[in-house]
N, C-alpha and C positions, 0 to 999 in steps of 0.2 A: 638412773642416768648413765651409770657405767655400761649398762646393757646396750643402750642405743649407741654410745660412742664406740664400743667394741664391734657392734654389727656394721657400722659405717666403715670402720677401719678394715675389717675383714673383706668387705665388699670391694674396697678400693685397691687392696694390696695383694689379694690372692687370685691366682689364675684358675684354680679348681672351681670356685663358685661361678666364674664366668662360663665354664663349660656346662655347669648345671643349669644356669639361666638360659643358655643357648638351647639345651635340650627341651626345657619347658617352652621356650619360644617356638621352636619348630613343631612340637607336638600340638600346641595351641593353634598355630597357624593352619596346620593340616586339617585338624578337626573342623575349624570354622569354615575353611574353603570347601570341604566335602559337604558339610551341612548346608552351606549357602547354595551350592550348585545343585545338589539333589533336591533341596527344598524349592529351588527355583523351577526345576523340572516338574515337581509335583504341583506347584502353583499354576504353571502353564497348562498342565493337563486339566486342572480343575476349571480354569477359565475357559479353555477350549470346549470342555464337556458341557459347560453351562451355556455357551454361546448360542447354540441352536437347539436347546432342549426345553427351556422354560423352568420356572421354579418348581412347579408341581404338575405332574402328569396324572390325569384320571384315565385309566386304560381298561378296556374290556379284555378278559382272557380269551374271548372268542373272536376269530378273524372276521366273523360276520357282523361284529359291532353290536350296537344297542340302539333301540328306538328311544324317542323322547329326549334326545340329547339337548335340544334347544331349551326345553323346560328345565332340565337338570342344570344347564349352564346358567339360566336366570336365577335359580335358587342359590347356586354357588356364588354368583357375583353379588348377591345381597349380603353375603357374610362379611363382617368387618375385616377378616383376615385375608380376603381375596380382593385384589384391585381390579383385575380384568381377566377375561378368558376368551378362548376361541375354539370352535370344534375342529377336529382334524381327523384324517384317515391315513393310516400307514399300511402299506402292503408291499409285496414283492412284485417286481416287473423285470422287463428285458428291454434294453435300449440298443439301438444299432448305430454304430459309427462307421458309415460306409459298409464294407463287407464284414466287419467284425461286430459281434454281439457281446453284451456284458450284462450279467444280472445285477440289479440294483434294488435298493429300498426306496419306495416312492412314498412321498408324504404330500397329501393335499391339505392346504391350509390357506386361510385368508392372509395374504402377504402383508397387508397394511396393519391388521391386528397383530400379526406375528412380530412386526417391527416394534409395536408398542410394548409387547410382552418381553421379548429378548433383545431388542435393539441389534438386529443381525446385519444391518447395512454396513457396519464397519468391517465385516468379514468379506464383503464383495471385493473381487480381485481387480476388476477393470473399471477405469474411470470413463466418463462419457466421451471424452476426446479420443480415447483408444478404441472405442466401439464404432466410431464413424467409418473407419475403413471397412470392417466386416459388413456394415449396413449397406454401403455403396456397392459391395459385391453381391449382396443378397437382392437388393431392389434395383431394377434397371434405371439408368439415368433418365430423368424426365417423368418418372412415375410420381403422381401427386403424393403418394404416401411417403416418399423419401423425405420431403421437406417436413412433414408432420413428425416423422421419427426423429429427425435431427433436432427439431425444436424441443421435443420431449426429453431428449437426452441432456439438454442444457437446463432443464428445470430442476426443481428441488429434489425430485425423486429419480435418480438415475437408474434405479432398478426397474422402472416401469416405463420403458420406451415405447409402449403402444403395441398393438397387435399387428405385427408385420404379416402381410398376406392373409390376415384373418386367423392365424394360428394361436392357440392358447399359449401363454407364456410360461417359461420354466426357468428355474435357477438350479444349476447342478454343481456338485462338489468338484473341486479342481482336479482331484485324482480319479474322478469317474471317467474322464476322457483318457483313453489309453494312448493317445498320440502325444500327450503332454510329457515334457521332460524339463528338468531344471538345470540352469547353468551352474558354474562353479560358485556363484554367490547365493544359490538356492532360489533364484528368480525364475518365473515362468515367462514364456514368450507369447505375445498376443497372436502371432501368426500361426501358432499351433492350437489356439483356443477354439472352442466350439461356440463361442458367443456369437449371437445374431445368425445362427444357422439352424435349419430345421432338424429335429431329432425325433425319429420314430420311437414310440413307446408302446409296449405290449403288456397288457395285464389280463388277469383271468377274473371275470365277474364272480361274485360270491353271494350266496343267499344269506338270509337272516339266521339260518341254522348252521352256517359255516360250510355248507357244501359248495363246491366250485362248479362252474359251467364247463361244458366241453368246448364251447365256442370262446375264442380269444377276442379281446377288444384291442384294436390297434389304432393309434392316433398319432399324428405328427404334432410336435410342440416346437415353439420358437424359443431357443435358449437365449435369454436376454442378459445373462451374466453368469459368472462362476464364483463360488464362495470358497474361502479357505479359513476354516475355524481353527486349524492347528491340531485337530484330533483325527488321525488317519481313519479310524473306524467310521467317522462321519463324512470326511472329505472324499473318501474312496468309495462310498456306497450310496449317498443320498441324492435324490432328485426331488426338488420342491416344485409344485405346480398348484394352480388354484383349486380350492376345496371342491367347488361345484363341478369342475372338470373331472377330477378323479372320482367323485361320487357318482357322476353319470356313467363313467367308463366301467365302474364296478357294479352298476345296477343297484346302488345303494341310495339313490335319490328317491324323492317322493313320486309315486306313479300310480296309475290306475291298474287294478287287478281284480281277481275274482276270489270270493270267499271259498276256500276249499271244502268247508263243511256243508256247503249248499250245492256242490256239484253232484250230478247224477252218477252214482258209482257204476251203473251198467254201461252208460254211453260215454261217460266222461264229459258230457256237455252240460250246459246251463251254468248255474252259479250266479250269485248276486255280485254285482259290480261294487267294489269297495276301493277306498284310497289306501294304498300301502305306504306307511310312514317312511320318511327318510332315515338313514342310519349313519352313525359315525362310530369309530372304534377308539377314539381318545379325545380328551379335552386338555388343552394347554392353558395353564393358569399362572398368573403373576401374583406373588405375595404382596399384600398392601404394606406401605411404609410403616415401620415400627413393629412388624411381625416377622418372625423367622420362617424359613421354608417348612420347618417341622410344625410350627403353629398352623400354617396354612394347610399342610397335608392332613393333620389331625382334624381340623375343622371341616375340611372337605369330606373326609371319610365319614365323620359323624353325620354330615348332611346327606350323604349318599344313602346311608342306612335308614335315615328318616324318610327320605324321598321314596324308597322302594317299600318301606314298611316291613311287615313280617314275611311277606311272600317274596323272597329274594330269588329271582329267576337265574338260571344258568347264564353266565356271561355278564353278571352284574359287575360293573366297573369298580376298580379299587384305585385309591390315591397313592402316588409315590412321589418322593422328592427327586430332584435331578441327581442327587447323590445315590439314591436307591437305584435309579436306572443305570448309572455308570459305576456301580459299586465294585464290580469285578476288576476293571482296569485301574480304578483309583486305589483300590485295596492293594493291588499288585505293586503299583508304584510306591505307595506308602510303606509297604513291607521292604521293598528294595532300599528306600531311603534309610529306614531303621536299621537294616542289616549292615549296610555300608558304614553308616555313622557309628554303629557299635564296633565294627572291626577296626575302624580308625581310632575310636575311643580307647580300644585296648592298648594302642600305642602310648596312651597316657601312663601306662605302667612303666614305660621306659623312663619317664620323668621321675617317678617315685624311686625307682632303682638308682637312677643317676644321682638324685639328691641324697639318698641314703648312703651311697658309696662315698660321695664327696664329703659328707658330714662326718662319716666314720673316720676318714683320713684326717680331717681337720681335728677331730677329738684326739686322735693318736698324736698328732703333731703338737697340739696345744695342751698336752696333759700337764706340763709344768705350770703353764699359765693358769690353768684351772686350779691347780694346787695353791698357787699364790692367791687367787681370788678367794678360795675357801679359807685360806689362812688369815686373811685380813677381814673376814666377816661375811663373805658372800654365802647365802644359803643354798641348799641343794635346789630348791624350787627356783631360785634366782638364776642358777646356771642353766636349768632346764628352759626357763623362759627365754634366756639369751639365745640359745640355739634354735628354739622354736621361732623366735622373732627373726633369726637369720634365715630360716627356711621360708618364713612368710615374705620376707623382703625379696628373696630370689624368685619366689612364685609370682609376686606382684610385678616385678620388673620384667621377668620373662614372658608372662602372659599378656601384659600390655603391649610389649614389643611384638608378640605374636599376633595380637589383634590388629595392630597397625599394618603389619605385613599382609595379613589376610584381607583386610579391607582394600589395600592397594592392589593386590592380585585379583580379587574377585571383580572389583569395579572396572578393571582394565583388562579383563580376561580375553575379550575378543580382540582388543588391540595387540595384546601379547601374542595371541595366536597368529594374527596377520603379520606381525614382525617375524615370528619364527618361520611362517610360510614363505615370506619374502626372502629370508636369509638361507633357509635350508630346502625349501620346496615341499616340506611336509606339513600337513594340517592335522592336528589332533581331532578336530571336529569338522567333518566334511558336510556342508549343507546339501550336497547332492544325494547323500546317503541317509541322513537323518531328516526327519520331517520339520523340526524346528530349525529356523535359519541361523539363530544365534545362541550361543551358550548363555544361560542365565547369569546375569551380572549384578544382582541385587543381594545385599547382605541383610539377613534377618538378625537385627541387633539384639532381639530378645534371646535368641538361641546363642548368639555370639557371646553375650555377657554370661550366659549359663556356662559356656565352655571356659571362659576366663575364670569364673568362680571355681569350676572343677579343677583347673590347673593349679590355682592357688591352694586349694584344699589338698591336692596331691602332693604339692611341695611340702606342706606342713606335715602330712603323714610320713613322707620320706625322711623328714628331719626328726621325727618323734623318737625312734629307737636310738639313734646316736645321742640325742639330747638326754634320754633317760640314762644311758651309759655314762655320760659326762656328769650327770647329777649324782651318780652313785660313787664316784671316785672320792676316796678319803684324802684329806689334805696331806698327810705324812707320806702316803704311798705315791701321790701325785708329784710331790716335790722331789722324791727320790727316783722318779721315773727317768730312764735313759732311753 
């Protein structure tokens, strides 16, 4: 009982323990704030990377793609680990914005199936009412197609406003358009958008063996919307258009041809007419409920090996999770979070040193009191327990106050930034420079409580050496101490 009474007395009446508690509080708050903000950025990267990728990607190493993709997709969709899938083609191309050209990554996909798999509509930047102006500029007043386009914009699927002027539809990344710029709040302007405008796209057809043609395929697309996933690698490079359109442009659709083995080698004529199967170079899959993406990937890979049997041709597709596809950038952000958290965690040593110094001073100051306690029957272990309990109390008080401060700062970080910007004109996070509009403001309480526990342990460690010194004091020497 005397231990608890003395701990409470020292906490109330001593200034030195207050400084130790403040050190623990500040260290805890800084670590939690850094972990929350960096963890928030990592979470945003992960969400953005998954937005337009799909759970599992079955991809061919050959740019020429692979045949029999429809049959393989049927096999994969029968697996309990796979909910739904769609074929896709990805290639490189060139788009023209007026007089400027930009290289892009072009992906042909069934947009309706794509929505079922990744739910990408929430990434679309422009609402139907915002697109009405560009439509009226594109289609002359009185044109019958104008009313049809406007009606479709107000239906359930705003990303499918119809084929204006008969052009295939496309959705482009918001940063693909070089004319785009963001205001001080990180917002884009509709008047600089390319939505509802024709966009020339040039690609190079590719054969099943991966060889390219000398002739380019150029076609105009109608940009029906722009998307913003939050990941610059996607938003600054990708153009999505219907699978059949890109398949036709690349010469990967099913078509009539001649069997090369039956052509006369002397004249190069003749040959039996055959049907050349269509090709795709990837399948996008969604994991079934109750299964992880790793489960779906492993099941898909096993099914691929069974589908092709022992004779695995060059270009046989392999299955990857969305994390495998974006492992490089996700790994970099994860390492940055770990490094910065470690560096700030080193600051926790300050708390240990502060507590140790404070307790050593208290032991020197209270040497006579310790002698009195020993003289009236207190054991060495009891004295050690008292000072360890003192350190524990300082750690608990300081870390909990640090947790409260960190939660208050993190959850109001953007508001604090706005207040600082309004007062001083300086913004620590400029939405025009960084791709994310807002600083992450969610606290990961699992990591936060881990930091609190670490601060408490650090305080006890800091109190251990002074506590052992106090326990070793002999009653006679302690009572004679001046």
